[in-house]
Each structure stands twice: as C-alpha cells, then as structure tokens.
N, C-alpha and C positions, 0 to 999 in steps of 0.2 A: 623585400617586396617582390623580388624576381619570381619567387615561387607563385605568388598570387597572379602574376601576369601570365604565367604558363598554364594555369589551371582554369577550369570552367567556373562560372559563378557559383554553381551548386556545390562543387568540390570545395571552393573557398568557404561557403556557408557551413559545410560539414566541419571543416577545420576550425572555424570560429566557435561552433557549438561544442565540439568535442575536445579541442585543444591538441589534436593530433591528426595526421593525414590518413584518409581512408584508402584502403587497398582496392575495395570494390564499391564505388559510389552507388551502384544499382541496388545494393542492399538497403541503403538509406532512402532511396527513392521508393522502394517497395514498402518501407516502414511507414511512409506517409500516405499510402493509398487506403482510404476508407470507403471508396466508392462501392456501391452495392450492385451496380449493373454490369460489372466486369468480372472476368475470371480471376484476375489478379487482385489481391488485397493484402492487408497487413496482418490478418488474423493469426497466421502461423508464427510470424515474428513476434506478435504480441504474446502468444502462448509461451514462446521461448523466453522472451524478455521478462515476463512476469516471474518465471521460475528463477532466472538469474538474479533479478532484483531481490526476490525473497531470500535467496541464499546469502547475498551480500549484506542485506539489512540484518538478517538473523545473526550472522557472524559479528557484526558491529555491536549489536545489543548484547550478545553473549560476553564479549570482551569488556564492554564499557560498563555493564551493570552486573558485575559478578555476584552481587548479593541478592539479586532478584530471582524469584521463583519462575518456573516455566510459564505459568499462567499469566503473570504480569508482563513477561517478555513478549508473549503472544499478543496481548492487548496493545502494547506499545508498537509492535510491528504493524498491527492492523491500523493503528492511527497514522502511521507514516505512509502506508501504501493504499489508503482508502482513496476512492475516486476523486473526491474534492481536493485532497492533498496533491495527487498526481496531476490533476488539471491545472492547479496553481503553478506547479513546477514546470509543466509544459509551456505555460505562458511566459514565465520568467526566463527560462532557458532559451526560448526562441523556436521551439518545435511547432507550436500551435499555428503560426502564420503560414507554415509550409504545407499543412495538411491538404490533401486532395480529397474532396468530399462533395456529395450531392446536397448536403445540408446547407441551409442559409446560415449566415453569421450568428443570428440569434439562436437558431437550433443547435449550432455547434457549441456555443457557450453554455447552453443548458444541458448538454449531453456529457457522456463519459468519454467521448472520442479523443479529446486532447490527451487525457491520461493514458488511454489505450495506445495512442501513437507514441507517447514517451516510452512505454513498455516495449513497443515494437522497435523503437530506436535503440534501446538498450540491447534487444535481441540482435539487431544488426551489428552493433559494436562487438558483441560476443562472437558472432560468426566471422566478422572482419578481422578482429585482433586478438580474440581469445578472452578468457576470464579475467586476466590481469588488466587488460584495457578497459573492460566493462567495470571492474572494481575501481580503477583509477577515475573513470568518468563519474561514477556514483559518488565517490568521496570528494573529488575536487569541484564538481559542478553542481552537486546537490547537497550533500551532507554538511560540508564545511561552510559554504556561504549562506545556506538557506534554512538550516535546521537548528532550532533552539531546543537543546536537549533537556534543559530544566522544565520547559513547557511540555515536552513530550512525556517526560517522567511523571508529571503531575496531572496531565490532562486525561480525563475519562478513564482512569484506571481503578478508582474506588467506586464501583457500581453499587455496592451495599449502602454507602453513605448517600449517594444520589437517591436511592430508593427510599431511604429513611427520611430524607428531606421531603419527598413527595408525600410520604405517609403522615408526617407532622402537619402538613397543610390540610389534609383531609380528616385527620383524627382517627384514621384506620390503623390498626396494628399490623406489624409485619412478623410473621412466624417462620421459623426455619427448622427443618428436620434433616438429620444426617443418617444415611444408611450405608453400610459397607457395600462396595461395588468393585467390579473389575475395571481397571483403567490401564489401557495400553499393555495388556498381558501381565499386569501386576495388580497389587492391592491399591484401592483408592476409595473414594467416597462419592455418593450421589446426594447432592443437596436439593431439598425441595423447599422453595420459598413461596409463601402465600401472602397476598395482600388483598384484602377484601375478596372479591370474586376471581381475582387473578391468581394463577398458580403456574409456576414454571420450575424446571429442574436444571441442574448443571453437574457435570462430571469433572473430577480432578484428582490429582494424586494426594492432595491434602484437603482438609476441610475448608481452609481459607480459599483455595483456588476454586473448589467446587461451589462454594457460596457466592463468590464473585461472578462466576459464570451463570449461575442461576439468577442472580440479581440482574446481570446484563440481559439475559434472555427475557426476563420479566419487563424490563424497561423497554426493550424492543417491541414487545407485544402491546404495551400501553401506548406507545408512540405511533403505532401503525395507523 
C-alpha cells in the first residue's frame, strides 16, 4: 500500500484501471478530454487507440478462428469494436466516470463519447508503455473478463439468413446475382441482392463473402 500513499489519486486510478503504473499520467488525462471549447482534446489519441485496438482484435480473431474466412472475421471485429460495445466496456472498466466533457450525463450516455474515450485511453497506454502493454490491457481487462466468444461468433454474422427471415414475413422473394470483379488487386465477385424494391451490392474474394456483404448492406438500407 506504500505505493498508493506516494502517488496522486489520479495515478492510483490509472493503476487500478490498467493494472500497471503509468510513466506519463498526463497522457491519460488527455485521453479523457472530450471538451469542445478548448484546444486540447482526446481526438488524436482516439485516432491512435482505434488503430491499436483494431490491430490487437484482428490478431486475436486471426489466431482464435483459423477456419473463418476474411469476411466473417471482419464482421466479428466490427461487432467487438462498434460504438455500443465500446461504450459498455468503458462503463465497466471505469473510464466513463472520468471523462471531462461539456455534455450532460444523459447526453453522455446517449453518445459515442465513452467508447471514444476508451479508444483514446488505449492510445495513451500505447504511447506510455508500447504495443505490449496495450495488448496486455486489451486481453486482461477487456477480452478475458468481458467477451463471450461463442456469442461473438454467432451474433450478426449470417446476414443472408436475417434477410431471408425478413423476406418470409413479407412474402417477397430474395434474388442474388454474382458477377466476376476485382477484389483487392485479385479475382473476386460482386454480389447483387434484390428484395422487392431494395437492391444492394457487396464485394468479396468468394461468392459467400460477397453475398453476406450485399445482404448486410441491404439490411442497413432497410433499417435506416
């Protein structure tokens, strides 16, 4: 307990959230600044943290789901790092109550600010301790205690089935057409899905991925 007595309250808070001592506490102070009327805010750290988190999650998914195609891995990553997921994690981990903002509590809870602050916090960890520390934080404080992998694997990855369920309820047919297309400087497919008056496309290396992306785009259009 001697270490806690020698450090400021904020440094103790950083330690409790991260599980390790910060070299530069000011990085973490900046990560919490969402104010719009000052020169200093957390936007640059958020940009950095977003990229670091993406890299860590992508590596985890690549190693954990070796049989999954690129398109499904992308969908799973999107589920993990979407705004609502990051907001929830920011609340659980304890970042949300520390945010400095002009928003009211109600406005804060309805915004993407908590999740953005968590990304900025991860950016601060990266600058403070390097990629290894950022990876340690994401694994030990986010993935291991708070992520249900079976749920991530099954949730919102089969967009074609979701679309077919909508179609059955209305009695309208879903049609799909595939055309050869360039995908990331290689051969791929362009899927075109039509449901009633709705029509969307999706690109992918395989027909399955292209079809899933087209179905996802169509569902987004319907739900706007």
